VMD Tcl script that builds the backbone (N, CA, C; Angstrom):
set m [mol new atoms 519]
animate dup $m
set s [atomselect $m all]
$s set {name element resname resid chain x y z} {
  {N N MET 1 A -20.877 0.166 5.103}
  {CA C MET 1 A -19.910 -0.258 6.094}
  {C C MET 1 A -18.887 0.845 6.312}
  {N N HIS 2 A -18.371 0.927 7.519}
  {CA C HIS 2 A -17.411 1.957 7.876}
  {C C HIS 2 A -16.074 1.317 8.219}
  {N N TYR 3 A -15.009 1.777 7.596}
  {CA C TYR 3 A -13.667 1.237 7.814}
  {C C TYR 3 A -12.818 2.260 8.543}
  {N N GLY 4 A -11.629 1.836 8.941}
  {CA C GLY 4 A -10.707 2.680 9.696}
  {C C GLY 4 A -10.033 3.752 8.864}
  {N N THR 5 A -8.721 3.589 8.658}
  {CA C THR 5 A -7.919 4.632 8.030}
  {C C THR 5 A -7.398 4.202 6.669}
  {N N ILE 6 A -7.514 5.109 5.708}
  {CA C ILE 6 A -6.957 4.907 4.372}
  {C C ILE 6 A -5.973 6.035 4.090}
  {N N ILE 7 A -4.871 5.689 3.432}
  {CA C ILE 7 A -3.960 6.703 2.899}
  {C C ILE 7 A -4.173 6.730 1.392}
  {N N ILE 8 A -4.372 7.916 0.868}
  {CA C ILE 8 A -4.444 8.116 -0.575}
  {C C ILE 8 A -3.196 8.897 -0.957}
  {N N CYS 9 A -2.409 8.364 -1.874}
  {CA C CYS 9 A -1.180 9.036 -2.291}
  {C C CYS 9 A -1.215 9.265 -3.790}
  {N N ASP 10 A -1.308 10.541 -4.162}
  {CA C ASP 10 A -1.356 10.943 -5.568}
  {C C ASP 10 A -0.813 12.363 -5.647}
  {N N ASP 11 A 0.001 12.650 -6.644}
  {CA C ASP 11 A 0.578 13.991 -6.743}
  {C C ASP 11 A -0.368 15.023 -7.351}
  {N N ASN 12 A -1.540 14.596 -7.778}
  {CA C ASN 12 A -2.531 15.511 -8.336}
  {C C ASN 12 A -3.515 15.882 -7.213}
  {N N THR 13 A -3.500 17.145 -6.787}
  {CA C THR 13 A -4.355 17.569 -5.670}
  {C C THR 13 A -5.841 17.458 -6.002}
  {N N ASN 14 A -6.201 17.609 -7.282}
  {CA C ASN 14 A -7.607 17.443 -7.669}
  {C C ASN 14 A -8.064 15.997 -7.467}
  {N N ILE 15 A -7.188 15.053 -7.780}
  {CA C ILE 15 A -7.499 13.629 -7.573}
  {C C ILE 15 A -7.642 13.358 -6.078}
  {N N LEU 16 A -6.716 13.887 -5.278}
  {CA C LEU 16 A -6.785 13.702 -3.819}
  {C C LEU 16 A -8.104 14.222 -3.262}
  {N N THR 17 A -8.502 15.392 -3.721}
  {CA C THR 17 A -9.752 15.992 -3.246}
  {C C THR 17 A -10.951 15.148 -3.660}
  {N N ALA 18 A -10.983 14.735 -4.924}
  {CA C ALA 18 A -12.114 13.938 -5.430}
  {C C ALA 18 A -12.203 12.590 -4.705}
  {N N LEU 19 A -11.059 11.933 -4.510}
  {CA C LEU 19 A -11.067 10.652 -3.799}
  {C C LEU 19 A -11.479 10.839 -2.341}
  {N N GLY 20 A -11.036 11.929 -1.748}
  {CA C GLY 20 A -11.432 12.230 -0.367}
  {C C GLY 20 A -12.937 12.346 -0.230}
  {N N TYR 21 A -13.554 13.077 -1.155}
  {CA C TYR 21 A -15.017 13.209 -1.135}
  {C C TYR 21 A -15.700 11.864 -1.389}
  {N N ALA 22 A -15.170 11.090 -2.345}
  {CA C ALA 22 A -15.783 9.807 -2.706}
  {C C ALA 22 A -15.756 8.813 -1.553}
  {N N LEU 23 A -14.715 8.886 -0.721}
  {CA C LEU 23 A -14.527 7.896 0.348}
  {C C LEU 23 A -14.934 8.410 1.723}
  {N N GLU 24 A -15.464 9.630 1.771}
  {CA C GLU 24 A -15.812 10.291 3.032}
  {C C GLU 24 A -16.695 9.449 3.952}
  {N N GLY 25 A -17.709 8.827 3.443}
  {CA C GLY 25 A -18.616 8.062 4.286}
  {C C GLY 25 A -18.183 6.624 4.522}
  {N N THR 26 A -17.095 6.221 3.863}
  {CA C THR 26 A -16.648 4.838 3.936}
  {C C THR 26 A -15.539 4.632 4.961}
  {N N PHE 27 A -14.699 5.640 5.155}
  {CA C PHE 27 A -13.564 5.541 6.073}
  {C C PHE 27 A -13.687 6.567 7.191}
  {N N GLU 28 A -13.292 6.149 8.392}
  {CA C GLU 28 A -13.294 7.064 9.530}
  {C C GLU 28 A -12.252 8.154 9.351}
  {N N ARG 29 A -11.102 7.766 8.778}
  {CA C ARG 29 A -10.012 8.723 8.616}
  {C C ARG 29 A -9.423 8.569 7.225}
  {N N ILE 30 A -9.251 9.684 6.531}
  {CA C ILE 30 A -8.655 9.704 5.200}
  {C C ILE 30 A -7.427 10.604 5.262}
  {N N ILE 31 A -6.275 10.007 4.996}
  {CA C ILE 31 A -5.020 10.769 4.977}
  {C C ILE 31 A -4.628 10.939 3.520}
  {N N LYS 32 A -4.475 12.188 3.092}
  {CA C LYS 32 A -4.129 12.473 1.701}
  {C C LYS 32 A -2.673 12.947 1.636}
  {N N LEU 33 A -1.880 12.240 0.849}
  {CA C LEU 33 A -0.469 12.580 0.671}
  {C C LEU 33 A -0.204 12.883 -0.797}
  {N N SER 34 A 0.552 13.936 -1.051}
  {CA C SER 34 A 0.846 14.301 -2.432}
  {C C SER 34 A 2.201 13.782 -2.906}
  {N N ARG 35 A 3.002 13.227 -1.967}
  {CA C ARG 35 A 4.319 12.696 -2.334}
  {C C ARG 35 A 4.504 11.308 -1.717}
  {N N PRO 36 A 4.999 10.357 -2.496}
  {CA C PRO 36 A 5.168 9.000 -1.963}
  {C C PRO 36 A 6.224 8.907 -0.863}
  {N N ASP 37 A 7.163 9.833 -0.827}
  {CA C ASP 37 A 8.178 9.774 0.235}
  {C C ASP 37 A 7.582 10.130 1.605}
  {N N GLN 38 A 6.327 10.531 1.639}
  {CA C GLN 38 A 5.635 10.790 2.901}
  {C C GLN 38 A 4.967 9.528 3.456}
  {N N LEU 39 A 4.911 8.463 2.645}
  {CA C LEU 39 A 4.205 7.249 3.040}
  {C C LEU 39 A 4.795 6.585 4.284}
  {N N LEU 40 A 6.087 6.277 4.257}
  {CA C LEU 40 A 6.689 5.542 5.380}
  {C C LEU 40 A 6.629 6.310 6.690}
  {N N PRO 41 A 6.984 7.608 6.708}
  {CA C PRO 41 A 6.867 8.335 7.981}
  {C C PRO 41 A 5.430 8.391 8.497}
  {N N THR 42 A 4.467 8.546 7.586}
  {CA C THR 42 A 3.059 8.595 7.995}
  {C C THR 42 A 2.616 7.248 8.542}
  {N N MET 43 A 3.005 6.175 7.866}
  {CA C MET 43 A 2.599 4.839 8.304}
  {C C MET 43 A 3.300 4.429 9.600}
  {N N ALA 44 A 4.446 5.003 9.878}
  {CA C ALA 44 A 5.124 4.728 11.147}
  {C C ALA 44 A 4.386 5.389 12.308}
  {N N ALA 45 A 3.677 6.478 12.013}
  {CA C ALA 45 A 2.997 7.236 13.061}
  {C C ALA 45 A 1.502 6.928 13.161}
  {N N GLU 46 A 0.942 6.271 12.157}
  {CA C GLU 46 A -0.503 6.041 12.086}
  {C C GLU 46 A -0.817 4.558 11.918}
  {N N ALA 47 A -1.937 4.127 12.442}
  {CA C ALA 47 A -2.447 2.785 12.168}
  {C C ALA 47 A -3.257 2.875 10.878}
  {N N VAL 48 A -2.766 2.257 9.825}
  {CA C VAL 48 A -3.371 2.370 8.502}
  {C C VAL 48 A -3.945 1.016 8.092}
  {N N ASP 49 A -5.166 1.030 7.554}
  {CA C ASP 49 A -5.823 -0.200 7.126}
  {C C ASP 49 A -5.565 -0.541 5.662}
  {N N ILE 50 A -5.400 0.496 4.824}
  {CA C ILE 50 A -5.245 0.284 3.385}
  {C C ILE 50 A -4.609 1.519 2.765}
  {N N VAL 51 A -3.883 1.321 1.658}
  {CA C VAL 51 A -3.264 2.427 0.928}
  {C C VAL 51 A -3.773 2.393 -0.506}
  {N N LEU 52 A -4.158 3.557 -1.003}
  {CA C LEU 52 A -4.525 3.746 -2.402}
  {C C LEU 52 A -3.392 4.565 -3.013}
  {N N LEU 53 A -2.597 3.930 -3.864}
  {CA C LEU 53 A -1.338 4.512 -4.342}
  {C C LEU 53 A -1.352 4.712 -5.849}
  {N N ASP 54 A -1.020 5.925 -6.281}
  {CA C ASP 54 A -0.925 6.220 -7.708}
  {C C ASP 54 A 0.289 5.492 -8.289}
  {N N MET 55 A 0.206 5.114 -9.556}
  {CA C MET 55 A 1.320 4.446 -10.225}
  {C C MET 55 A 2.350 5.445 -10.742}
  {N N ASN 56 A 1.910 6.643 -11.100}
  {CA C ASN 56 A 2.791 7.603 -11.764}
  {C C ASN 56 A 2.861 8.905 -10.990}
  {N N PHE 57 A 4.078 9.331 -10.735}
  {CA C PHE 57 A 4.310 10.602 -10.058}
  {C C PHE 57 A 5.149 11.480 -10.969}
  {N N SER 58 A 4.759 12.742 -11.097}
  {CA C SER 58 A 5.409 13.637 -12.060}
  {C C SER 58 A 6.862 13.907 -11.714}
  {N N MET 59 A 7.234 13.749 -10.437}
  {CA C MET 59 A 8.601 14.099 -10.050}
  {C C MET 59 A 9.588 12.953 -10.232}
  {N N GLY 60 A 9.108 11.774 -10.567}
  {CA C GLY 60 A 10.013 10.635 -10.614}
  {C C GLY 60 A 9.993 9.925 -11.944}
  {N N MET 61 A 10.223 8.624 -11.889}
  {CA C MET 61 A 10.225 7.799 -13.092}
  {C C MET 61 A 8.831 7.835 -13.720}
  {N N ASN 62 A 8.739 7.296 -14.904}
  {CA C ASN 62 A 7.424 7.260 -15.541}
  {C C ASN 62 A 7.007 5.823 -15.816}
  {N N ASN 63 A 5.918 5.662 -16.511}
  {CA C ASN 63 A 5.389 4.345 -16.896}
  {C C ASN 63 A 5.050 3.465 -15.700}
  {N N GLY 64 A 4.725 4.050 -14.571}
  {CA C GLY 64 A 4.305 3.259 -13.423}
  {C C GLY 64 A 5.439 2.675 -12.606}
  {N N LEU 65 A 6.672 2.884 -13.031}
  {CA C LEU 65 A 7.800 2.269 -12.322}
  {C C LEU 65 A 7.962 2.815 -10.914}
  {N N GLU 66 A 7.720 4.097 -10.719}
  {CA C GLU 66 A 7.851 4.656 -9.377}
  {C C GLU 66 A 6.788 4.085 -8.443}
  {N N GLY 67 A 5.557 3.958 -8.943}
  {CA C GLY 67 A 4.501 3.360 -8.136}
  {C C GLY 67 A 4.822 1.928 -7.757}
  {N N LEU 68 A 5.363 1.157 -8.717}
  {CA C LEU 68 A 5.748 -0.226 -8.424}
  {C C LEU 68 A 6.875 -0.277 -7.395}
  {N N GLN 69 A 7.808 0.656 -7.482}
  {CA C GLN 69 A 8.901 0.697 -6.502}
  {C C GLN 69 A 8.360 1.014 -5.106}
  {N N TRP 70 A 7.422 1.948 -5.025}
  {CA C TRP 70 A 6.832 2.269 -3.716}
  {C C TRP 70 A 5.980 1.123 -3.198}
  {N N LEU 71 A 5.317 0.401 -4.085}
  {CA C LEU 71 A 4.568 -0.786 -3.689}
  {C C LEU 71 A 5.507 -1.791 -3.023}
  {N N LYS 72 A 6.651 -2.027 -3.647}
  {CA C LYS 72 A 7.646 -2.954 -3.096}
  {C C LYS 72 A 8.129 -2.477 -1.727}
  {N N THR 73 A 8.422 -1.199 -1.611}
  {CA C THR 73 A 8.896 -0.635 -0.343}
  {C C THR 73 A 7.836 -0.775 0.750}
  {N N LEU 74 A 6.585 -0.486 0.411}
  {CA C LEU 74 A 5.509 -0.620 1.399}
  {C C LEU 74 A 5.372 -2.057 1.864}
  {N N HIS 75 A 5.523 -3.008 0.945}
  {CA C HIS 75 A 5.421 -4.423 1.330}
  {C C HIS 75 A 6.580 -4.846 2.227}
  {N N GLU 76 A 7.731 -4.241 2.023}
  {CA C GLU 76 A 8.878 -4.564 2.876}
  {C C GLU 76 A 8.661 -4.043 4.294}
  {N N TRP 77 A 8.152 -2.834 4.413}
  {CA C TRP 77 A 8.011 -2.197 5.727}
  {C C TRP 77 A 6.675 -2.499 6.403}
  {N N HIS 78 A 5.622 -2.681 5.612}
  {CA C HIS 78 A 4.267 -2.906 6.152}
  {C C HIS 78 A 3.579 -4.022 5.352}
  {N N PRO 79 A 4.051 -5.270 5.499}
  {CA C PRO 79 A 3.530 -6.362 4.675}
  {C C PRO 79 A 2.054 -6.681 4.898}
  {N N ASP 80 A 1.496 -6.267 6.027}
  {CA C ASP 80 A 0.096 -6.583 6.318}
  {C C ASP 80 A -0.885 -5.519 5.839}
  {N N VAL 81 A -0.379 -4.416 5.308}
  {CA C VAL 81 A -1.264 -3.347 4.838}
  {C C VAL 81 A -1.469 -3.508 3.329}
  {N N PRO 82 A -2.702 -3.769 2.899}
  {CA C PRO 82 A -2.942 -3.934 1.464}
  {C C PRO 82 A -2.793 -2.609 0.716}
  {N N VAL 83 A -2.284 -2.721 -0.512}
  {CA C VAL 83 A -2.079 -1.549 -1.365}
  {C C VAL 83 A -2.872 -1.752 -2.649}
  {N N VAL 84 A -3.731 -0.793 -2.955}
  {CA C VAL 84 A -4.493 -0.791 -4.202}
  {C C VAL 84 A -3.873 0.284 -5.088}
  {N N MET 85 A -3.529 -0.101 -6.308}
  {CA C MET 85 A -2.866 0.826 -7.223}
  {C C MET 85 A -3.900 1.607 -8.037}
  {N N LEU 86 A -3.556 2.844 -8.333}
  {CA C LEU 86 A -4.428 3.765 -9.061}
  {C C LEU 86 A -3.638 4.337 -10.231}
  {N N THR 87 A -4.200 4.275 -11.425}
  {CA C THR 87 A -3.487 4.823 -12.571}
  {C C THR 87 A -4.439 5.376 -13.617}
  {N N ALA 88 A -3.960 6.365 -14.328}
  {CA C ALA 88 A -4.718 6.922 -15.445}
  {C C ALA 88 A -4.493 6.077 -16.697}
  {N N TYR 89 A -3.498 5.234 -16.647}
  {CA C TYR 89 A -3.156 4.421 -17.812}
  {C C TYR 89 A -3.688 3.020 -17.575}
  {N N GLY 90 A -4.867 2.768 -18.096}
  {CA C GLY 90 A -5.522 1.501 -17.844}
  {C C GLY 90 A -4.986 0.364 -18.682}
  {N N ASP 91 A -3.655 0.271 -18.799}
  {CA C ASP 91 A -3.151 -0.814 -19.630}
  {C C ASP 91 A -2.991 -2.091 -18.809}
  {N N VAL 92 A -3.436 -3.167 -19.376}
  {CA C VAL 92 A -3.495 -4.446 -18.700}
  {C C VAL 92 A -2.113 -4.958 -18.279}
  {N N PRO 93 A -1.065 -4.852 -19.099}
  {CA C PRO 93 A 0.246 -5.356 -18.651}
  {C C PRO 93 A 0.730 -4.678 -17.355}
  {N N LEU 94 A 0.480 -3.391 -17.222}
  {CA C LEU 94 A 0.886 -2.699 -16.003}
  {C C LEU 94 A 0.052 -3.177 -14.820}
  {N N ALA 95 A -1.235 -3.412 -15.041}
  {CA C ALA 95 A -2.097 -3.925 -13.981}
  {C C ALA 95 A -1.614 -5.298 -13.536}
  {N N VAL 96 A -1.286 -6.158 -14.485}
  {CA C VAL 96 A -0.795 -7.492 -14.156}
  {C C VAL 96 A 0.522 -7.394 -13.394}
  {N N ARG 97 A 1.391 -6.520 -13.839}
  {CA C ARG 97 A 2.680 -6.336 -13.156}
  {C C ARG 97 A 2.468 -5.854 -11.720}
  {N N ALA 98 A 1.554 -4.930 -11.518}
  {CA C ALA 98 A 1.264 -4.442 -10.172}
  {C C ALA 98 A 0.706 -5.562 -9.299}
  {N N LEU 99 A -0.204 -6.366 -9.845}
  {CA C LEU 99 A -0.781 -7.470 -9.086}
  {C C LEU 99 A 0.273 -8.521 -8.756}
  {N N LYS 100 A 1.152 -8.819 -9.706}
  {CA C LYS 100 A 2.232 -9.780 -9.462}
  {C C LYS 100 A 3.230 -9.243 -8.450}
  {N N SER 101 A 3.320 -7.932 -8.362}
  {CA C SER 101 A 4.237 -7.303 -7.398}
  {C C SER 101 A 3.615 -7.180 -6.014}
  {N N GLY 102 A 2.382 -7.637 -5.879}
  {CA C GLY 102 A 1.768 -7.659 -4.554}
  {C C GLY 102 A 0.630 -6.694 -4.332}
  {N N ALA 103 A 0.234 -5.956 -5.359}
  {CA C ALA 103 A -0.919 -5.071 -5.193}
  {C C ALA 103 A -2.162 -5.910 -4.910}
  {N N ALA 104 A -3.010 -5.407 -4.032}
  {CA C ALA 104 A -4.238 -6.120 -3.691}
  {C C ALA 104 A -5.275 -5.985 -4.798}
  {N N ASP 105 A -5.224 -4.888 -5.521}
  {CA C ASP 105 A -6.141 -4.665 -6.638}
  {C C ASP 105 A -5.634 -3.480 -7.436}
  {N N PHE 106 A -6.376 -3.105 -8.462}
  {CA C PHE 106 A -5.950 -2.085 -9.410}
  {C C PHE 106 A -7.167 -1.296 -9.848}
  {N N ILE 107 A -7.096 0.016 -9.806}
  {CA C ILE 107 A -8.215 0.881 -10.199}
  {C C ILE 107 A -7.699 1.889 -11.230}
  {N N THR 108 A -8.469 2.067 -12.309}
  {CA C THR 108 A -8.052 3.027 -13.331}
  {C C THR 108 A -8.808 4.342 -13.177}
  {N N LYS 109 A -8.124 5.421 -13.542}
  {CA C LYS 109 A -8.735 6.743 -13.590}
  {C C LYS 109 A -9.284 6.924 -15.004}
  {N N PRO 110 A -10.430 7.505 -15.195}
  {CA C PRO 110 A -11.376 7.907 -14.155}
  {C C PRO 110 A -12.052 6.672 -13.559}
  {N N TRP 111 A -12.441 6.778 -12.316}
  {CA C TRP 111 A -13.039 5.651 -11.614}
  {C C TRP 111 A -14.528 5.905 -11.389}
  {N N ASP 112 A -15.227 4.844 -11.143}
  {CA C ASP 112 A -16.630 4.907 -10.740}
  {C C ASP 112 A -16.621 4.815 -9.211}
  {N N ASN 113 A -17.263 5.751 -8.522}
  {CA C ASN 113 A -17.221 5.785 -7.055}
  {C C ASN 113 A -17.725 4.491 -6.413}
  {N N ASP 114 A -18.821 3.956 -6.926}
  {CA C ASP 114 A -19.367 2.718 -6.358}
  {C C ASP 114 A -18.394 1.556 -6.539}
  {N N GLU 115 A -17.775 1.476 -7.726}
  {CA C GLU 115 A -16.803 0.415 -7.990}
  {C C GLU 115 A -15.565 0.585 -7.108}
  {N N LEU 116 A -15.125 1.819 -6.934}
  {CA C LEU 116 A -13.976 2.114 -6.067}
  {C C LEU 116 A -14.251 1.628 -4.650}
  {N N ILE 117 A -15.377 2.001 -4.105}
  {CA C ILE 117 A -15.725 1.607 -2.733}
  {C C ILE 117 A -15.874 0.094 -2.633}
  {N N SER 118 A -16.464 -0.509 -3.648}
  {CA C SER 118 A -16.637 -1.958 -3.663}
  {C C SER 118 A -15.291 -2.683 -3.661}
  {N N LYS 119 A -14.375 -2.224 -4.502}
  {CA C LYS 119 A -13.047 -2.864 -4.570}
  {C C LYS 119 A -12.297 -2.705 -3.249}
  {N N LEU 120 A -12.318 -1.512 -2.678}
  {CA C LEU 120 A -11.628 -1.289 -1.406}
  {C C LEU 120 A -12.259 -2.141 -0.303}
  {N N SER 121 A -13.582 -2.233 -0.295}
  {CA C SER 121 A -14.280 -3.072 0.691}
  {C C SER 121 A -13.899 -4.536 0.531}
  {N N ASP 122 A -13.853 -5.014 -0.716}
  {CA C ASP 122 A -13.474 -6.407 -0.974}
  {C C ASP 122 A -12.065 -6.695 -0.478}
  {N N VAL 123 A -11.148 -5.771 -0.729}
  {CA C VAL 123 A -9.762 -5.950 -0.283}
  {C C VAL 123 A -9.704 -6.014 1.241}
  {N N LEU 124 A -10.409 -5.103 1.906}
  {CA C LEU 124 A -10.385 -5.090 3.370}
  {C C LEU 124 A -11.064 -6.314 3.958}
  {N N THR 125 A -12.127 -6.785 3.334}
  {CA C THR 125 A -12.794 -8.007 3.796}
  {C C THR 125 A -11.851 -9.199 3.644}
  {N N ALA 126 A -11.203 -9.309 2.500}
  {CA C ALA 126 A -10.263 -10.414 2.266}
  {C C ALA 126 A -9.089 -10.344 3.236}
  {N N GLN 127 A -8.703 -9.148 3.626}
  {CA C GLN 127 A -7.582 -8.958 4.550}
  {C C GLN 127 A -7.876 -9.602 5.906}
  {N N HIS 128 A -9.136 -9.647 6.282}
  {CA C HIS 128 A -9.503 -10.186 7.592}
  {C C HIS 128 A -9.775 -11.682 7.572}
  {N N GLU 129 A -9.830 -12.263 6.367}
  {CA C GLU 129 A -9.995 -13.705 6.273}
  {C C GLU 129 A -8.650 -14.367 6.565}
  {N N VAL 130 A -8.680 -15.501 7.231}
  {CA C VAL 130 A -7.456 -16.210 7.564}
  {C C VAL 130 A -7.242 -17.317 6.541}
  {N N ALA 131 A -6.101 -17.259 5.878}
  {CA C ALA 131 A -5.763 -18.284 4.900}
  {C C ALA 131 A -5.270 -19.530 5.633}
  {N N SER 132 A -5.436 -20.671 4.984}
  {CA C SER 132 A -4.935 -21.909 5.582}
  {C C SER 132 A -3.408 -21.873 5.565}
  {N N LEU 133 A -2.806 -22.677 6.422}
  {CA C LEU 133 A -1.357 -22.747 6.498}
  {C C LEU 133 A -0.775 -23.201 5.163}
  {N N ASP 134 A -1.452 -24.147 4.492}
  {CA C ASP 134 A -0.989 -24.595 3.176}
  {C C ASP 134 A -0.990 -23.449 2.160}
  {N N GLU 135 A -2.046 -22.627 2.170}
  {CA C GLU 135 A -2.118 -21.488 1.241}
  {C C GLU 135 A -1.003 -20.498 1.502}
  {N N VAL 136 A -0.739 -20.219 2.767}
  {CA C VAL 136 A 0.322 -19.277 3.123}
  {C C VAL 136 A 1.676 -19.842 2.706}
  {N N GLU 137 A 1.884 -21.126 2.977}
  {CA C GLU 137 A 3.157 -21.757 2.615}
  {C C GLU 137 A 3.349 -21.749 1.103}
  {N N GLN 138 A 2.316 -22.092 0.353}
  {CA C GLN 138 A 2.423 -22.115 -1.109}
  {C C GLN 138 A 2.710 -20.716 -1.662}
  {N N ALA 139 A 2.054 -19.697 -1.126}
  {CA C ALA 139 A 2.302 -18.320 -1.578}
  {C C ALA 139 A 3.735 -17.910 -1.273}
  {N N HIS 140 A 4.219 -18.285 -0.107}
  {CA C HIS 140 A 5.593 -17.957 0.286}
  {C C HIS 140 A 6.592 -18.672 -0.635}
  {N N ILE 141 A 6.326 -19.922 -0.938}
  {CA C ILE 141 A 7.200 -20.679 -1.835}
  {C C ILE 141 A 7.190 -20.043 -3.226}
  {N N ARG 142 A 6.005 -19.662 -3.735}
  {CA C ARG 142 A 5.926 -19.026 -5.062}
  {C C ARG 142 A 6.736 -17.737 -5.099}
  {N N ARG 143 A 6.657 -16.938 -4.023}
  {CA C ARG 143 A 7.437 -15.698 -3.982}
  {C C ARG 143 A 8.933 -15.996 -4.017}
  {N N ALA 144 A 9.361 -16.999 -3.263}
  {CA C ALA 144 A 10.781 -17.349 -3.238}
  {C C ALA 144 A 11.249 -17.827 -4.610}
  {N N VAL 145 A 10.445 -18.670 -5.254}
  {CA C VAL 145 A 10.805 -19.170 -6.579}
  {C C VAL 145 A 10.835 -18.016 -7.580}
  {N N ASP 146 A 9.878 -17.090 -7.480}
  {CA C ASP 146 A 9.881 -15.906 -8.356}
  {C C ASP 146 A 11.125 -15.065 -8.133}
  {N N ARG 147 A 11.476 -14.827 -6.884}
  {CA C ARG 147 A 12.673 -14.024 -6.572}
  {C C ARG 147 A 13.945 -14.702 -7.054}
  {N N ALA 148 A 13.924 -16.036 -7.087}
  {CA C ALA 148 A 15.089 -16.788 -7.555}
  {C C ALA 148 A 15.022 -17.017 -9.067}
  {N N ASP 149 A 14.127 -16.328 -9.750}
  {CA C ASP 149 A 13.949 -16.448 -11.199}
  {C C ASP 149 A 13.762 -17.891 -11.639}
  {N N GLY 150 A 13.017 -18.673 -10.825}
  {CA C GLY 150 A 12.708 -20.054 -11.177}
  {C C GLY 150 A 13.777 -21.068 -10.798}
  {N N ASN 151 A 14.896 -20.607 -10.272}
  {CA C ASN 151 A 15.984 -21.505 -9.882}
  {C C ASN 151 A 15.641 -22.151 -8.538}
  {N N LEU 152 A 15.299 -23.453 -8.565}
  {CA C LEU 152 A 14.859 -24.138 -7.346}
  {C C LEU 152 A 15.978 -24.274 -6.312}
  {N N THR 153 A 17.210 -24.416 -6.756}
  {CA C THR 153 A 18.326 -24.522 -5.811}
  {C C THR 153 A 18.469 -23.230 -5.017}
  {N N VAL 154 A 18.405 -22.103 -5.699}
  {CA C VAL 154 A 18.510 -20.806 -5.027}
  {C C VAL 154 A 17.294 -20.575 -4.133}
  {N N ALA 155 A 16.107 -20.907 -4.626}
  {CA C ALA 155 A 14.880 -20.730 -3.839}
  {C C ALA 155 A 14.928 -21.590 -2.580}
  {N N ALA 156 A 15.386 -22.842 -2.701}
  {CA C ALA 156 A 15.487 -23.732 -1.538}
  {C C ALA 156 A 16.447 -23.148 -0.507}
  {N N ARG 157 A 17.555 -22.615 -0.970}
  {CA C ARG 157 A 18.529 -21.987 -0.054}
  {C C ARG 157 A 17.893 -20.788 0.657}
  {N N MET 158 A 17.121 -19.976 -0.082}
  {CA C MET 158 A 16.449 -18.819 0.514}
  {C C MET 158 A 15.452 -19.266 1.587}
  {N N LEU 159 A 14.785 -20.393 1.345}
  {CA C LEU 159 A 13.759 -20.890 2.265}
  {C C LEU 159 A 14.334 -21.729 3.399}
  {N N GLY 160 A 15.609 -22.091 3.284}
  {CA C GLY 160 A 16.235 -22.889 4.335}
  {C C GLY 160 A 15.809 -24.346 4.314}
  {N N VAL 161 A 15.504 -24.875 3.121}
  {CA C VAL 161 A 15.131 -26.279 2.967}
  {C C VAL 161 A 15.997 -26.883 1.864}
  {N N THR 162 A 15.964 -28.208 1.759}
  {CA C THR 162 A 16.697 -28.852 0.674}
  {C C THR 162 A 15.937 -28.657 -0.625}
  {N N ARG 163 A 16.639 -28.829 -1.725}
  {CA C ARG 163 A 16.006 -28.708 -3.037}
  {C C ARG 163 A 14.915 -29.770 -3.190}
  {N N GLN 164 A 15.189 -30.973 -2.689}
  {CA C GLN 164 A 14.213 -32.054 -2.784}
  {C C GLN 164 A 12.942 -31.731 -1.993}
  {N N THR 165 A 13.094 -31.156 -0.797}
  {CA C THR 165 A 11.930 -30.767 0.011}
  {C C THR 165 A 11.103 -29.720 -0.723}
  {N N LEU 166 A 11.785 -28.731 -1.304}
  {CA C LEU 166 A 11.080 -27.698 -2.063}
  {C C LEU 166 A 10.355 -28.327 -3.256}
  {N N TYR 167 A 11.030 -29.205 -3.959}
  {CA C TYR 167 A 10.415 -29.870 -5.117}
  {C C TYR 167 A 9.169 -30.643 -4.695}
  {N N ASN 168 A 9.262 -31.360 -3.582}
  {CA C ASN 168 A 8.106 -32.125 -3.073}
  {C C ASN 168 A 6.945 -31.206 -2.709}
  {N N LYS 169 A 7.257 -30.071 -2.071}
  {CA C LYS 169 A 6.198 -29.118 -1.686}
  {C C LYS 169 A 5.539 -28.516 -2.930}
  {N N LEU 170 A 6.324 -28.229 -3.947}
  {CA C LEU 170 A 5.769 -27.676 -5.194}
  {C C LEU 170 A 4.876 -28.690 -5.896}
  {N N ASN 171 A 5.235 -29.950 -5.853}
  {CA C ASN 171 A 4.456 -30.983 -6.545}
  {C C ASN 171 A 3.243 -31.430 -5.752}
  {N N ARG 172 A 3.207 -31.069 -4.463}
  {CA C ARG 172 A 2.069 -31.445 -3.618}
  {C C ARG 172 A 0.789 -30.759 -4.059}
  {N N LYS 173 A 0.887 -29.554 -4.595}
  {CA C LYS 173 A -0.305 -28.776 -4.980}
  {C C LYS 173 A -0.578 -28.918 -6.446}
}
mol reanalyze $m
mol bondsrecalc $m
mol representation Tube
mol addrep $m
């Protein structure tokens, strides 16, 4: 299958080159960025289908925190573009944190090319499926409750509903 445009963002040029070769026949356009601060300007100028984002950049924070911060920023500016995280540190807590922060999936370095293409294809296929209104509402409510650190009164205020309405919606599922 052939997809549109992917952005690969990694500060290691060897990784960018290898990923470019691996994804050559899968995407019509591959944009390789070596700095995450290039993401927003590029995405403002390009129609992007998916982003493959490294968790760790040598110029910034460590332990995946910079990648998680860029994931959050991308979701704020481009909520419909799925982001798959890439890391050399295959630790499960970081993967879970990335997924809870909105990553569509997680790939560890070194990667298997077939698995990489399969995961990206799965993410793009899921992106085109339409969720039911109940699923969208429940996901939105979960995000609000998470942002309010479990405080239903604060979450209800964020959602513009009464606490009782929020409680009823949470208990419905």
